[in-house]
C-alpha positions, 0 to 999 in steps of 0.5 A: 497413847501409853498403856502398861502391861497391867492395863492390857491384862485388866482389859483382857487385851492379852489375858494372863490365862492364855485365852485369846482375849480381845487380841483374838478378835483383832488378829486377822493378820496373814503372817507371823510377821504381821501378827508381831507388828499388830501386837506392837501396834496394840502395845504402842498405839500412835503417840499423837492425835495427828498420827492417830488420824493418819492411822485411822485413815489408813485402816478406813482405806483398807476396810473399803478396799479389802479386795485389793489385798494380794492373796498370793502371799501366805505365812509359808511364803515368808517362812520359806524366804527366811530359810532361803536367805539364812542358808545363803551364808553356806553358798559361796560359789556359783554353780560350776560347769559340771553342775550345769551340764547335768540334766534336771533329771540327774540333778533331781536324782543325785541331789534331791533335797537341794533340787526341791529347796531351790525350786520351792524357794525361788517359786515362793520368792516369785510369789512374794514379789508378785504380791508386792507388785500388786500392793505397789499398784494400790498407790494409784487408787484415789484417796490413799492415806499418807502412811500407806503411800509411804509404805507402798512407795518403799515397796515400789522402790525395793521392786526396782532391783535389777533381778526382779523381772527375772524372778517374776518370770519364774514358773513351774516350767522354768529350767532347773539350770536357769534356776541354779544360776538365778539362785546364786545371784538372788541369794547374794544380791536380794537378801537385804531388799527382800527383808525390807519388803517383808518389813513393809508388808508386815506393817500393811498386814497389821493395818489390813488385819485391823480393817478386816476385824472392823468389818467382820465384827461390824464395828464402827469408826469413832469420831476422833477429837483433839486432846482438849477439851476432854470428851468421851461420848458413846452410844450402844457401847458393848463389850466385844467378848460377850455373846449377849452383851448389854449396850450402854450410853455414856457421856463425859465432858470437861464439866463432868469428867468423873463417874461414880458407879455403885451397885451390888457385886456381880451387877455389871460394874467391872464389865461396864468399865472394861467396855469403856477401856476396850472401846477407848483403846480400839479407837486409839488404834485407829480401828472400829469400836463395838458401839453404835456411835463414839466420840473421843478426844485423844487420850494419852493413856489408859490406867486401870486399878482392877486386878491388883496382885500381891508379891510374896517374894517382896513381902508386899501385901495385897493392900500395899500393892493396891496403894502402889498402883494408886500411887502410879495412877496419881503420878500419871494424873500430874500430867496435863494430857488427858488419861482414862482412869478405871478404878474398880472397888479400891482397897479391897485388901483392908477393913471396911473402915479403912476402905471407906476412909481411903476411897473417900480421900482418893475421890477428893484428890481425883476431883482436882484433875479435871483434864482426865476421864475417871470412873470409880466403882464402889459397893460402899454406899456411904462413900457415894453419899458423901459426894452426892451433892457434887455437880462435877460427879456423874452418879450411876448404878446397876440395877438388881431386882430382889424378891421377898423370898430372897431371890435376886436377878441382875438386869445389867441396866445402868441408871442415874443415881446411887444404889444401896443394894446389899446382897452379899448375905443373900448370895451366901444363903442361896449358894447353901454356904450357911446351911453347910456350915451349920451342919454337924460333922458325921 
């Protein structure tokens, strides 16, 4: 699955405002190396259906065996190991006889910093190798998926280093002279092996994080299907960032792959589309999704047209930026592989007449691409009416309850049909804008 930075921002995966977003819900990685790997997983989900299935099997395995994860390794462990091995270049000779003759007491007294650094570093290395040993033993558990088995085998191979037994035997009672001798050999012989182990551990840390997020958020694993025929069916789908989310049922098929959403501003259209996008992305990471049930065919990518930005430095208007994003979308839709396309209130940067004509033309063009799943929201009631008899389009709208006294209430309920709600003027009045503007200045 291919998703650009705009899509990840529009779906609040990595929000531009610095808030945690959806990533914060997923990030249960223990180490910074695991967090970096997790971010790369999110930015580059598995590229084929087969690889996605393997990754889902791996995350399912960890979700069922969270107790097997070694707690002895912390982020501080990897930070210390990095400092330890990076300082190896300044150590060129083994400890001399004079150094070894000095007792631990005098070593601590005369070279306190080096004494504690050596002791602390080798202790962390021992903990790391113990944790890796525990991980390697996981390979004997029944039902270990192929990707996980490959990483565990790589860890086991790395642990076969001739110095591993000596490092594993290190305790707080190990004599300092023994640590000095081992220190020089470890720095010279184990650096590359340890970095390979850290790389494998980071990948496992990312998979384990997604498994833990699935369990703690009480998400369910979706049913994954091949690319064709295109399909997306969800029951009880929710937006994971909302404290009291409304759940939705939605069903797309090869015969009806286009959803046209209508409803008043603020009625829930954008949040609904983001719920679909987040659910689809999480499914294509191989982890659980916030829904009661979800089935999806493998999608090549998610394309969003939601929060377009103009570019003053390039002299590009908001409308031109909208057109360029729509052009990128059209280029993606020329691919045979299915995409999920989320389009929210297109052409806001021009007048109502132009917006109507442009939106109508885009819908007509989108209907020529049956292999993709497409959702377009609009508050232009007239556009939806133009296509009301087209059997290929699913029409849904969000309900707004309006009272005679001018008050209104959003139910966030999704119903079949086309809305003609118009509450912009009511909102302007209720917020007191009209009264303020009609007052004379003092």
